[in-house]
N, C-alpha and C positions, 0 to 999 in steps of 0.2 A: 748628589748626596748631601752637599752642604746646604741646599735650600730647604731641606726638611727640618722641621723644628720638633724637638723633644722637650716637653714640659714635665717637670718633676715637682710634685707637691709634697713638701715635707723634707726638712733638712736634718732628720735623725740619722742613725747609723746607715740604714739602707739607702735613703734618698741621697745622702752625701756621697756614698760610695758609688751609686749609679751615675751621678753627675761626673765624678772624677774619671770613672772608667769610660764613659761615653766621650769625654774630651779626648781620650787617647785615640778614639776612632774618628776624630774630626767632625763629630756631630755638632749642630747648633743647639745648645742646651740652655733652657731657662729653668732655674731652680727657685721655687717659691716657698716662703715660710712666713709665719706671722711674727717671728722674732728674727733679729739680725745676728743671732748667735746659735751655735750648736751646743746643746747641753749633754754632758757626759753623765747620763742617767745613773749608771751603777754607783756613782759616788754621791748621789743626792742625799742619802741617809747621813753622810758625814757632814753635810751642810746643815741638815736638820738637827743634828745633835752637837753642833758647835765645834766640830773638829776642823773643818775647812772653810775658808772664805768662799762665798758664792762665785766670785769671779775666777777662782782657780779651776772650776769645772765647766765654765762657760767660755767658748772660744768664738771670736767673730767669724761669721761665715765668709765674708768678703776677704778676710785675711787668709783663710784656708784656700779659697779659690785663687787668690792672687799668687800665693806661693806655689800652688800646684801648677798654675799656668806658666809661671816663670821657670820652673824646673823643666817643664816639657815644651816650653815655647809654643803653647797652644791655647791662647786666650779665647776659648770658645764657650766657656760657661759664664752665663750672666746670672745675677741674683736680683730678685724682687722681694722686698719686704711688703707683704700684703696679706689680707685675710681673704681666703677663698670662700665665696658665698654660694656658688652653684656651678655645677659642671653639666654641660649639654653635650651628650654623646652624638646626637644627630647632626649638630652644627660643628662639632669638634671645637668647642670653645670652653674656656675657663673664665668665669666671671668673678672678679675680685672686688674689694671695696674701692678700688681706684681705677680699674680698667678691665677691658675684656681681651682675652688672649686666645689666639687660635693655636692649634697644635696638629701635628701629623701623628705623633705618638705621645701617649700620656702614661706617666708612671705615678701611681698613687702610693705614697709612703707616709701617711698621716698618723701612723702609730696607734696608740691605745689610750684609754682613760680608765679611771677607777670604776669598778663595777660594785654597786651596793646591794644587788640582789633584791631590791625592793624592801629592804629592812627599814621600818619606820624610824625616822629621825636620823638615819645614818648620813644622808646627804647634807642635812642641816648642821649637825653637831659633831660629826667625825671629821678628822683631818685626813685628807688624801695626800699622796706624795708622788706626783708625776711631773711636776714642773719646778723650776727654780723658785718661783714665787711661793709655791706651796711649802717647799722646804724651809724657806726663810720664815714663813708664817709659823711653822711648827717650832723653829728655834726661838722665835720671839715668845711664843706661848709657854714653852718649857721653862725658860728663865723667868718669865713673869710669875709662873706658879711658885717658883722658889722664893722670889722676892716677896710675894704676898704671904707665903706660908711662914716665913720667918717673923712676920709681924702679926700673924693670926693667933689670938688668944683662945679661940674656941677649938678644942681638940678634934672634934669630928670634922669641922671644916678644914682644919689643918691637914688631917689625914686624907681628906678628899683631894686637896691640892697636891699632895705628895703621892698619889696613886696614879700610875701611868699604865694605860692598858693598850696593848697592840692586838689588833684583830687580824689573824692570818699567819699561818705557820710555814709559809714558803720562805725562799731566800731573803726577801726584803724584810719580812716580819722578824726573822731571826737576826738579821743585821742590825735592825733598829733597836731591838731589846738588848742585844749584846753591846751595842754602843752606849746605851743607857747604863748598863752595868759597869762599863769602863769609866764613865763619868762619875759614878757614885764612889768609885775607888780612888778617884783623883781629886780634881779641884773643887767639885761641888761640896764634898764633905768638909774640905778645909775652908772654902770661902764662905759657906753659909752656916757652918758649925751645926749641921743637921746630922744626927746619928743615922748610921746606915740602916738600922732597924725601922726607922720612921718612914722610909721610902718603900713603896710597894711597886714591884714590876710584875705585870701580869700579861701573859701571852695566851690568846684564845684561838684554838684551832678546831675547825669542824671535823676534820678527818681524824683517823686513828693514829697518825704519826706526823712528825715534822719532816719537811723537805721531801715531799711525796715523790718528786721526780728523780730522786737519788736512791741508791740501794737502802734497804730497810735498816741495816746496821749503822749507816751514817746518820739516819734520823734518830736512832736510839742513842747514839753517842751525843748528838746535839741536845737531845732532851736531858741527858744526864749532866752534860756540861752546863747548860743553862740553870739546872737545879743547883749545881755547885756555886753558881754566881748569884744565887738568891732570887731567881726568877720563878714565879709560880706559873706553871704551864697547865692549861686546861685542854685536854684532848677530847675528841668526839663531843664537842660542845658548840652549839650554834647560838648566835646572837639573834634575838628576836626584836630588840628595840634599843635605840640610843636616845638619851635625853641630854639636856645641857649639863647635868650633874650626875649621870648614872649610866650604867650599861646593864641591860637586862638579858639574861641567858635563858635558854630553853629549859634548863633544869630548875627554873624558878629562882635561881640565885640572882641577886641584884648587887652589882659592884658600884659603890659610891666613888666616882672618879670625875675629875675635871678635865681629863685628857683621854681621848680615844683616837688612836691613829689607825686608819683603815688600810691594810695591805692585803686584803682577803681575795681580791680578784680583779681582773682586767677585762675590758671589752673593747671592740674595735672603735676607733675614733673616726668614723666614716664621714667624708664630706657630703654635702647635699648634692644629690644626683637627680637630674630631670627624669631619666628613664628607670624602670625597675631593673634590679640586678639580683642574681641568686645569692642568698645569704646562708651561712652556716651558723654553728653555735657561737654565742657571744657577739653576734652581729658581724662576723668576719665575712669577707667576700669570697665566694667560691671561684677558684681559678683552675685552669688546666695545669697539667704538670709543667708546662712551659712558663707558668705564672701569668698567662693572659686571662682576662676575664672571660667567662663562658660566652657572654653575649657580644663582647667587643674585642676583636682580635688585635686592635691597635692600642689597647689599654692594658697595662700591667699593674698588678698589686703586689706589694712586698711587705715584709716585716709583720708586725702585730695585726695589720689590716687584712692580711690574706690567710685563708684556711688552706694549709698545705699538709699533706700526709706523706709519710715515708715509712716503708715497711709496715703499712697498715696502721700506723699511729700518727696522730697530729703532732706537728712540731710545737715546741714549747714557747717560742717567741723570744728567745734570748738574742743578744746583740750579734754574736757570730753568725746566726742564721740570717739576720737581716743584711749583714755585710756580704755574705756569699750570694744572697738573692740579688743584691744590687749589682754584683759582678755578672751574674747570669743574665739579668735583664739587659744590661748594656751589650753583652755579646749577642743576645737574641735580636735586639733592635738593629745592631750592626749587620747581622745575617740577613735580616729583612731588607735592609738597604741594598744588599747585593742580590736580592731575589731568591734567597734561600729560606728554608723553613727553620723556625726556632727549635731549640733543643730543650728537653726536660731538665728541670732543676734537680740536682742531687746534693744533699747536704753532707758535708764531711765533718763529723763530730770530733773535735780535738779534745774533748773532755769537759767536765763541769767542776767548778770550784764554788764553795760558799764559805763566807767568813762568819764566825760566831762572835768573835771579840775576845779580849783578854788573852791574846796570843794563841788562839785556837781557831781551827777551821776544819772543813771536810772537803774531800775531793775524789773524783773518779776519772781516771784517764785510761781508756781501753778497758781491760779486765781488772785493773788495779784500783782498789779503793783505799784511801788513807785518811788519817785524821791528825789533829794536833797542830804543833807549831809549823811543821813543814807545809801543810795546806794553807795555813795563815800567811806564811811568807810568800808562797806561790801566788796566792790571790792578790797580795799587795803588788808583787812584781808584774804580774800580767796586766793589771789595771794601770799601773804606772807607764808601762810600755805603750798601751793603746790610747792613753790620754793625749789629745792633740796639743801640740805646741811645746817647745823645749822649755820656755819660761814656766808654763804651768806645771810641767813635770818636775822641774827643780823646786818650785815653791811647795808643791805637794810633798815631795820627798823630804824637804827640810821640816815641814810641818809635822809629818809622821815621825821623824826622828825626835823632834822636840816633844811630841805627845807621848810616844811610847817609852822614851828614855826617862823623861821627867814626870810622867803621869800627870800631865797638866794640859789644859786647852786654853788657847788665848782668845778664842772667838766666843765670848759670852755676852755680847752686846744685845740690848733690846732696841731695835731701830723701828721707829714708826715712819712710814712713808706717806706723805700727803700729796695727792694729785692736784695740779694747778687747774 
């Protein structure tokens, strides 16, 4: 059993959990990722809006594995920082930018990337927010807009700089625009002496309601709450074009804006594979209920990369799903080590929470749906618990206390990074 190698590509929630669970079974595991840190994606928007330092939500993968191995006395998981260039199923090899690796079992956990739906100009001019680098770029841009606006004498150009548009009314879009509203009521108005009425916050949603994966009344509450916070919400409105200084809508309206943040959709971030594989919507890999690829029984796919249905509906791709899939994959591979058949994956939904900002949120646990400060506090508590590293949790907790009690944010630096 120990001579069999399991290679995991991607150190997100699912990949990291699969590696940790496999170590419990004594497997020889190699975890590969292009970065040497794990990003806590649910808090990316707080980096983008200047609430948290980037390093608070990025944790070194080697530190996670070292501490895990120390606690269990099983140093069986190794890590390789590399870019995967191609996977060859027939040879059972993974080709990276530094070496070629063989495997007996392969777990694909490469996550997702922003989907622009072919909208002209969106890729070039809209900001996506899937990586730490993208979140930092958004933060730099936001504060640059304020710095330029305070010096701008032309009123139309000033208004353009102070108009912030978010495309997509899912949890991420609501989080971002809500965080903007918090900023406006805090240090931005004081530091830049900009009147609240000068800043425009616009949220564009193609569907007929916000937070479509949650009950309708929660979407209605979110819409009303954002309206109270001064956010203009466009429902049933599609974006047809993005330019350097404007957003064009299907209803022929043109929004003059220097900032478009795109949170409208995701698609699978599939690695390059030598053989053809069966694909579903958004480029996701079709898998058996056991999470094995249809064509390759020794290859598993999890998280945003895999198309998984339960009760006739596709899973939404949230972090708890990926974590539970990582556990299932580890158990199934361990069963195959012992000559047994893998078991189907079954997702246990513990509930959903979404934060709106300004001490409000929404949630659904079982049959109970609730709104307001309770949902806001629960969201903060859940994410604080699951954030890796005691130091990170302490720093985030202290930052939140400082932010929400004093209505101030300390992270409004514009940092330019030059590569050597």
